[in-house]
C-alpha positions as a Markdown table, in Angstrom:
| # | Residue | x | y | z |
|---|---|---|---|---|
| 1 | Met | 20.5 | -111.8 | 27.9 |
| 2 | Asp | 20.3 | -114.4 | 24.9 |
| 3 | Glu | 20.5 | -117.2 | 28.0 |
| 4 | Phe | 17.5 | -115.4 | 29.5 |
| 5 | Asp | 15.5 | -115.3 | 26.2 |
| 6 | Arg | 16.3 | -119.0 | 25.3 |
| 7 | Tyr | 15.3 | -120.6 | 28.9 |
| 8 | Arg | 12.3 | -118.2 | 28.9 |
| 9 | Ala | 11.1 | -119.5 | 25.7 |
| 10 | Glu | 11.9 | -123.1 | 26.3 |
| 11 | Met | 10.3 | -123.3 | 29.9 |
| 12 | Asn | 7.1 | -121.2 | 28.4 |
| 13 | Glu | 6.9 | -123.8 | 25.8 |
| 14 | Arg | 7.2 | -126.8 | 28.4 |
| 15 | Leu | 4.7 | -125.1 | 30.7 |
| 16 | Leu | 2.2 | -124.3 | 27.8 |
| 17 | Gly | 2.6 | -127.5 | 26.4 |
| 18 | Ala | 1.2 | -129.3 | 29.2 |
| 19 | Gly | -2.1 | -128.3 | 27.7 |
| 20 | His | -3.8 | -126.9 | 31.0 |
| 21 | Leu | -6.7 | -124.5 | 30.0 |
| 22 | Gly | -6.0 | -122.3 | 32.9 |
| 23 | Ile | -2.3 | -121.8 | 32.6 |
| 24 | Lys | -3.0 | -120.9 | 28.6 |
| 25 | Arg | -5.9 | -118.7 | 29.5 |
| 26 | Phe | -3.6 | -116.7 | 32.2 |
| 27 | Phe | -0.7 | -116.4 | 29.6 |
| 28 | Ala | -3.3 | -115.0 | 26.9 |
| 29 | Leu | -4.4 | -112.6 | 29.7 |
| 30 | Asp | -1.0 | -111.6 | 30.5 |
| 31 | Thr | -0.1 | -110.9 | 26.8 |
| 32 | Gln | -3.2 | -109.0 | 26.1 |
| 33 | Ala | -2.7 | -106.8 | 29.1 |
| 34 | Tyr | 0.3 | -105.2 | 27.4 |
| 35 | Glu | -1.6 | -104.5 | 24.4 |
| 36 | Gln | -2.1 | -100.9 | 23.0 |
| 37 | Gly | -5.4 | -100.0 | 24.6 |
| 38 | Ala | -6.7 | -96.4 | 26.4 |
| 39 | Leu | -2.8 | -96.7 | 27.8 |
| 40 | Asp | -0.3 | -97.0 | 25.3 |
| 41 | Lys | 2.1 | -99.8 | 25.3 |
| 42 | Lys | 5.1 | -98.0 | 26.6 |
| 43 | Thr | 3.3 | -96.8 | 29.6 |
| 44 | Lys | 1.9 | -100.6 | 30.4 |
| 45 | Glu | 5.4 | -101.8 | 30.0 |
| 46 | Leu | 6.7 | -99.1 | 32.3 |
| 47 | Leu | 3.8 | -100.2 | 34.9 |
| 48 | Gly | 4.9 | -103.8 | 34.6 |
| 49 | Leu | 8.3 | -102.9 | 35.3 |
| 50 | Val | 7.7 | -100.8 | 38.4 |
| 51 | Ala | 5.2 | -103.4 | 39.7 |
| 52 | Ser | 7.9 | -106.3 | 39.2 |
| 53 | Ala | 10.6 | -104.2 | 40.9 |
| 54 | Val | 8.3 | -103.8 | 43.6 |
| 55 | Leu | 7.5 | -107.4 | 43.8 |
| 56 | Arg | 11.0 | -108.3 | 43.5 |
| 57 | Cys | 10.7 | -110.6 | 40.5 |
| 58 | Asp | 14.2 | -110.1 | 38.8 |
| 59 | Asp | 12.8 | -112.2 | 35.8 |
| 60 | Cys | 10.0 | -110.0 | 35.4 |
| 61 | Val | 12.2 | -107.0 | 35.7 |
| 62 | Thr | 14.6 | -108.1 | 32.7 |
| 63 | Tyr | 11.6 | -109.3 | 30.8 |
| 64 | His | 9.8 | -105.6 | 31.2 |
| 65 | Ile | 13.2 | -104.0 | 30.7 |
| 66 | Lys | 13.7 | -105.8 | 27.1 |
| 67 | Gln | 10.0 | -104.9 | 26.2 |
| 68 | Cys | 10.5 | -101.2 | 27.5 |
| 69 | Val | 13.7 | -100.8 | 25.2 |
| 70 | Glu | 11.9 | -102.5 | 22.1 |
| 71 | Val | 9.1 | -99.6 | 22.4 |
| 72 | Gly | 11.8 | -96.8 | 22.8 |
| 73 | Val | 11.7 | -95.9 | 26.6 |
| 74 | Thr | 14.6 | -93.8 | 27.5 |
| 75 | Arg | 17.4 | -93.9 | 29.9 |
| 76 | Ala | 16.0 | -91.1 | 31.5 |
| 77 | Glu | 12.6 | -92.7 | 31.7 |
| 78 | Phe | 13.9 | -95.8 | 33.1 |
| 79 | Ile | 15.5 | -94.1 | 35.9 |
| 80 | Asp | 12.4 | -92.1 | 36.5 |
| 81 | Ala | 10.2 | -95.3 | 36.8 |
| 82 | Phe | 13.3 | -96.9 | 38.9 |
| 83 | Asn | 12.9 | -94.0 | 41.4 |
| 84 | Val | 8.9 | -94.7 | 41.4 |
| 85 | Ala | 9.8 | -98.3 | 42.3 |
| 86 | Leu | 12.1 | -97.4 | 45.0 |
| 87 | Val | 9.6 | -94.9 | 46.7 |
| 88 | Val | 6.8 | -97.5 | 46.2 |
| 89 | Gly | 8.8 | -100.7 | 47.2 |
| 90 | Gly | 11.3 | -99.3 | 49.8 |
| 91 | Ser | 15.2 | -100.0 | 50.2 |
| 92 | Ile | 14.4 | -103.5 | 49.9 |
| 93 | Thr | 13.9 | -103.1 | 46.0 |
| 94 | Ile | 17.5 | -101.6 | 45.8 |
| 95 | Pro | 19.5 | -104.8 | 45.1 |
| 96 | His | 16.8 | -105.4 | 42.3 |
| 97 | Leu | 17.1 | -102.0 | 40.6 |
| 98 | Arg | 21.1 | -102.7 | 40.9 |
| 99 | Arg | 20.4 | -105.8 | 38.7 |
| 100 | Ala | 18.0 | -103.8 | 36.4 |
| 101 | Val | 20.5 | -101.0 | 35.9 |
| 102 | Asp | 23.1 | -103.8 | 34.8 |
| 103 | Arg | 20.6 | -105.6 | 32.4 |
| 104 | Leu | 19.6 | -102.2 | 31.1 |
| 105 | Asp | 23.4 | -101.2 | 30.5 |
| 106 | Gln | 23.8 | -104.8 | 28.7 |
| 107 | Leu | 20.7 | -104.1 | 26.4 |
| 108 | Leu | 21.5 | -100.1 | 25.6 |
| 109 | Glu | 25.2 | -100.7 | 25.4 |
| 110 | Gly | 25.6 | -104.0 | 23.8 |
| 111 | Pro | 28.1 | -106.5 | 24.2 |
| 112 | Lys | 31.4 | -105.6 | 25.7 |
| 113 | Glu | 34.7 | -106.6 | 24.1 |
């Protein structure tokens, strides 16, 4: 997970460092979409997680799992969200859900010795 965070931060910095206004605006819009609003942050992150699983973006799934853990999503809530992703996305999402469970376990259980 540390490597994921390092790579993501480095590449975001490089991408944003290009100085393109449209890219900067999109990143800002993405950040603002998950801020507290009529829906709380927890709900928004779960929505992002389900959408990412349905769209089969493993990086996005990992990012949203990390955000969900930070806002207190429980294992039962994750599993319920994974079920929604499976129903909406179909069996093609199963490999992504497998990786999602692995990442969730890594975050919730910590490093294994």
